[in-house]
C-alpha positions as CSV (number, residue, x, y, z in Angstrom):
1,L,297.8,-21.9,119.1
2,K,298.7,-25.5,120.2
3,G,301.5,-25.7,118.0
4,K,300.1,-28.3,115.8
5,K,300.6,-26.3,112.8
6,T,302.9,-23.2,111.7
7,A,301.3,-20.0,110.8
8,G,303.0,-18.4,107.9
9,D,303.7,-14.5,107.6
10,R,300.6,-13.3,106.7
11,V,297.5,-14.8,108.7
12,V,293.7,-14.6,108.1
13,I,291.6,-14.5,111.0
14,V,287.8,-15.4,110.3
15,G,285.8,-13.7,113.0
16,G,286.1,-10.6,114.7
17,G,284.9,-11.2,118.3
18,L,287.0,-11.0,121.4
19,A,288.6,-14.2,120.6
20,G,289.4,-13.6,117.0
21,C,291.0,-10.3,118.2
22,E,293.0,-12.0,121.0
23,V,294.2,-14.4,118.5
24,A,295.4,-11.7,116.1
25,I,297.4,-9.8,118.7
26,W,299.0,-13.0,119.9
27,L,299.9,-13.7,116.2
28,A,301.0,-9.9,115.7
29,D,303.3,-10.2,119.0
30,K,304.9,-13.3,117.1
31,G,305.8,-11.3,114.0
32,R,302.8,-12.0,111.7
33,Q,301.2,-9.6,109.6
34,T,297.3,-10.3,110.6
35,I,294.1,-9.7,108.6
36,I,290.7,-10.0,110.4
37,V,287.5,-10.6,108.5
38,E,284.1,-10.0,110.2
39,M,280.8,-10.3,108.9
40,L,279.5,-7.6,111.4
41,P,279.8,-3.7,110.9
42,E,282.3,-3.7,113.6
43,L,284.7,-6.0,115.8
44,M,283.4,-7.6,119.0
45,A,279.7,-6.6,118.2
46,G,278.0,-9.8,118.3
47,N,276.0,-11.2,121.4
48,N,278.7,-11.7,123.7
49,H,279.1,-8.4,125.4
50,V,282.4,-7.1,125.5
51,P,283.1,-4.7,128.4
52,G,283.9,-1.0,127.1
53,Q,287.5,-0.9,128.5
54,V,288.3,-4.4,126.9
55,R,287.2,-3.4,123.7
56,M,289.0,0.0,123.9
57,M,292.3,-1.6,124.6
58,T,291.8,-4.6,122.3
59,L,291.3,-2.0,119.4
60,N,294.4,-0.2,120.5
61,L,296.3,-3.3,120.3
62,L,295.1,-4.4,116.9
63,E,295.8,-0.7,115.7
64,K,299.5,-0.6,117.4
65,H,300.0,-4.0,115.5
66,S,298.9,-2.7,112.1
67,T,296.3,-5.4,111.9
68,T,294.0,-5.0,108.6
69,I,290.4,-5.3,109.6
70,I,287.7,-6.1,107.0
71,T,284.2,-5.5,108.2
72,D,280.9,-6.3,106.6
73,N,282.3,-9.3,104.7
74,Q,282.0,-12.8,104.7
75,V,284.7,-15.7,103.7
76,S,283.4,-18.6,101.5
77,V,285.2,-21.6,100.2
78,A,285.5,-22.3,96.7
79,G,286.9,-25.9,95.4
80,T,288.8,-28.6,97.5
81,H,291.1,-27.5,99.9
């Protein structure tokens, strides 16, 4: 977001809270294919309440951009990166 790194054509966003969803939409607006991985059963379902209208608008934008959404999953790191 600050321009320190360049995103590739396909970007995985770990975390499907409001901030993660907003990043996915921002990157999709820039032509990237976005994938959100969320450990909970649905997006924006954590402890931080997201108002209903904001949630629906965000989900609609993710659908418009054909964002791939993977729920009930976690990301783990294997090896040295």
